[in-house]
BAPA-866117 format. One line per field, with one value per residue (C-alpha): y, z, x; residue number from 1. Coordinates in steps of 0.1 Angstrom, whole numbers, plus 5000, padded with zeros to 4 digits. Layout:
BEGIN
yy <- (Y,...) $
zz <- (Z,...) $
xx <- (X,...) $
i <- (NUM,...) $
//
This chain:
BEGIN
yy <- (5524,5488,5474,5449,5413,5403,5382,5345,5344,5371,5350,5323,5287,5282,5245,5253,5278,5251,5227,5204,5188,5204,5185,5179,5177,5143,5137,5141,5175,5186,5178,5198,5228,5226,5227,5257,5275,5267,5281,5313,5316,5306,5280,5266,5266,5292,5293,5304,5274,5250,5266,5264,5226,5221,5239,5219,5187,5200,5209,5175,5157,5178,5170,5133,5134,5152,5126,5098,5113,5118,5082,5069,5090,5077,5041,5046,5060,5030,5006,5023,5022,4985,4977,4995,4978,4944,4951,4962,4931,4908,4926,4922,4885,4879,4897,4876,4844,4855,4859,4829,4839,4821,4842,4846,4841,4813,4797,4820,4850,4839,4835,4870,4885,4865,4879,4914,4920,4887,4878,4841,4837,4804,4790,4796,4770,4750,4722,4715,4729,4693,4687,4721,4723,4752,4771,4766,4779,4810,4816,4812,4830,4859,4861,4860,4888,4909,4907,4906,4918,4954,4982,4994,4966,4973,4966,4929,4931,4950,4972,4942,4919,4900,4895,4917,4904,4911,4889,4862,4858,4837,4810,4806,4799,4773,4797,4807,4839,4866,4890,4908,4924,4898,4869,4886,4891,4854,4845,4870,4854,4820,4835,4848,4813,4797,4823,4815,4777,4785,4805,4776,4751,4772,4775,4737,4732) $
zz <- (5138,5126,5122,5149,5139,5137,5167,5158,5169,5143,5115,5096,5100,5075,5071,5061,5036,5021,5020,5046,5076,5110,5134,5170,5200,5216,5251,5265,5248,5259,5295,5291,5277,5307,5331,5312,5315,5353,5358,5341,5363,5336,5342,5307,5281,5253,5217,5228,5252,5225,5199,5222,5228,5190,5182,5209,5192,5158,5173,5189,5157,5138,5163,5161,5123,5123,5147,5125,5094,5113,5125,5090,5076,5103,5096,5058,5065,5088,5062,5035,5056,5064,5028,5018,5046,5035,4999,5008,5029,5002,4977,5000,5005,4968,4962,4989,4972,4938,4952,4963,4997,4986,4955,4921,4913,4922,4895,4907,4901,4866,4858,4872,4848,4819,4827,4832,4802,4782,4791,4791,4821,4828,4859,4862,4848,4877,4858,4858,4828,4813,4813,4797,4762,4740,4749,4786,4781,4764,4790,4821,4805,4795,4830,4848,4826,4828,4866,4878,4849,4848,4855,4887,4908,4929,4967,4975,5012,5032,5063,5086,5069,5048,5011,4988,4962,4935,4953,4961,4924,4921,4942,4915,4890,4911,4921,4956,4968,4964,4993,4978,4944,4938,4943,4919,4893,4896,4885,4856,4845,4845,4824,4799,4796,4790,4763,4746,4747,4733,4704,4696,4697,4672,4649,4648,4641) $
xx <- (4678,4675,4640,4632,4626,4590,4578,4574,4538,4530,4545,4527,4539,4568,4560,4524,4538,4560,4530,4545,4527,4534,4558,4547,4569,4575,4561,4596,4600,4566,4575,4607,4588,4564,4594,4609,4575,4573,4608,4598,4566,4542,4515,4516,4543,4540,4552,4587,4591,4580,4603,4632,4626,4622,4654,4673,4662,4674,4708,4711,4701,4726,4753,4744,4744,4778,4792,4779,4795,4828,4827,4820,4849,4872,4860,4866,4901,4909,4896,4916,4948,4941,4936,4968,4987,4974,4981,5016,5023,5010,5033,5063,5054,5052,5085,5101,5088,5102,5138,5159,5174,5206,5208,5191,5154,5130,5108,5080,5104,5112,5075,5068,5094,5080,5046,5058,5080,5079,5115,5125,5148,5164,5181,5218,5242,5257,5273,5310,5330,5334,5296,5287,5272,5284,5251,5259,5294,5281,5254,5276,5306,5284,5269,5302,5318,5287,5283,5319,5340,5326,5350,5333,5317,5286,5290,5296,5291,5265,5272,5262,5287,5262,5267,5246,5221,5247,5272,5246,5238,5270,5254,5226,5254,5273,5301,5313,5298,5325,5331,5361,5369,5396,5371,5347,5374,5383,5347,5349,5382,5365,5337,5363,5378,5343,5335,5369,5361,5326,5342,5367,5338,5318,5348,5352,5316) $
i <- (1,2,3,4,5,6,7,8,9,10,11,12,13,14,15,16,17,18,19,20,21,22,23,24,25,26,27,28,29,30,31,32,33,34,35,36,37,38,39,40,41,42,43,44,45,46,47,48,49,50,51,52,53,54,55,56,57,58,59,60,61,62,63,64,65,66,67,68,69,70,71,72,73,74,75,76,77,78,79,80,81,82,83,84,85,86,87,88,89,90,91,92,93,94,95,96,97,98,99,100,101,102,103,104,105,106,107,108,109,110,111,112,113,114,115,116,117,118,119,120,121,122,123,124,125,126,127,128,129,130,131,132,133,134,135,136,137,138,139,140,141,142,143,144,145,146,147,148,149,150,151,152,153,154,155,156,157,158,159,160,161,162,163,164,165,166,167,168,169,170,171,172,173,174,175,176,177,178,179,180,181,182,183,184,185,186,187,188,189,190,191,192,193,194,195,196,197,198,199,200,201,202,203,204,205) $
//
């Protein structure tokens, strides 16, 4: 048979053993202990009544502490989500500023690429062929062949009928935005002619 637990009134005060000052019940808890004793038919509260009131206060404080911790964690999570959402929205806004909605990059977009990988991007050449310098011919010709002369072209039109960013890049170079493969090949052919003019100019020089 298991040995019965020692009665609490036969034990020494654990706080005194630990060298700590004894804690006293608040007036409200003392009144609650008296009510508990009265219900049990006792004139005055005994040690058990007082212990019960003290343990209730510990449970309540533990619950309050747990509730506070949960509330703090929830607040931190919400703050973290809000910060992430704000950061994401700022990033999207920055990306939107870097792209020209009509096609190509804005000045801010070119600066962002320069900062990121040291590239020196320039605005597209929109001059007429007669006004182009040899460097302009080489740049525009190279772009046209690279974008629209490749064997397999990326999609030029989205599912909703709007031109893709690949197609819109033509606007940044002063060309009509292609919606068909034939229109894209026409720009590539123009690029070939510009490169040929550039090579002839270099030979003369």
